[in-house]
C-alpha positions in Angstrom: 0.1 -0.1 -0.1 1.3 4.0 -0.8 2.9 5.6 1.8 3.6 9.0 0.9 0.7 10.9 0.4 1.8 11.6 -3.3 1.8 7.7 -3.9 -1.7 7.3 -2.6 -3.5 10.2 -4.9 -1.2 8.2 -7.4 -2.8 4.8 -6.3 -6.1 6.5 -6.8 -5.8 8.2 -10.2 -4.5 4.8 -11.2 -7.6 2.9 -10.3 -9.9 5.6 -11.8 -8.4 5.4 -15.2 -8.0 1.6 -14.8 -11.7 1.6 -14.5 -12.3 3.8 -17.6 -10.1 1.7 -20.0 -11.4 -1.2 -18.7 -15.0 0.2 -19.7 -13.4 1.3 -23.1 -12.4 -1.6 -24.1 -15.6 -3.7 -23.2 -17.0 -1.2 -25.6 -14.9 -2.2 -28.5 -14.9 -6.0 -27.6 -18.9 -5.9 -27.8 -18.9 -3.2 -30.8 -16.6 -6.4 -32.4 -18.8 -8.9 -31.4 -21.6 -7.0 -33.2 -20.1 -6.8 -36.4 -18.9 -10.3 -36.4 -22.8 -11.0 -35.5 -24.0 -9.2 -38.6 -21.2 -10.9 -40.5 -22.6 -14.6 -40.3 -26.2 -13.6 -40.6 -25.5 -12.5 -44.2 -26.8 -9.4 -44.1 -24.4 -7.3 -45.7 -26.5 -3.4 -45.2 -26.3 -3.9 -41.6 -23.2 -5.3 -41.1 -22.0 -2.2 -42.7 -24.1 -0.4 -40.5 -22.5 -1.9 -37.4 -19.0 -1.9 -38.9 -19.0 2.4 -39.1 -20.1 2.1 -35.7 -17.8 0.0 -34.3 -15.1 1.9 -36.4 -15.9 4.8 -34.7 -15.6 3.2 -30.9 -11.9 1.6 -31.7 -10.2 5.0 -33.6 -11.8 7.2 -30.2 -10.7 4.2 -28.0 -6.7 4.7 -29.5 -7.2 8.1 -29.6 -7.8 8.1 -25.6 -5.1 5.7 -25.7 -6.9 3.2 -24.1 -5.3 0.7 -27.0 -2.5 1.4 -29.5 -3.0 2.9 -33.0 -1.6 0.1 -34.6 -3.8 -2.4 -33.0 -6.6 -0.5 -33.4 -5.5 -0.7 -37.2 -5.3 -4.4 -36.8 -9.5 -4.6 -35.9 -10.8 -2.2 -38.2 -8.8 -3.6 -41.2 -9.8 -7.5 -39.8 -13.8 -6.3 -39.5 -13.7 -4.2 -42.6 -12.0 -7.7 -44.5 -14.9 -9.9 -43.0 -17.1 -7.5 -43.9 -16.2 -7.7 -47.8 -16.3 -10.7 -48.1 -19.8 -11.3 -47.3 -20.8 -8.0 -49.3 -19.6 -9.5 -52.8 
């Protein structure tokens, strides 16, 4: 446990950030799951709409620093590739 006043404050800040990051990561995972589900149902219009929403969520997570920018790009790329295979 933290002994100094500054260390106590830092621990509290870290806990708040951890909870915020956790919720953002969960939101990213759920949006990816929604796109994959739409793609498995072979509905290209719904999948494209859900893909756009997922792209936005993933980009925001990268912008906030919750996930790395290259991780975000990789996730978006793979989802786009998946949706493009069903739309053709």
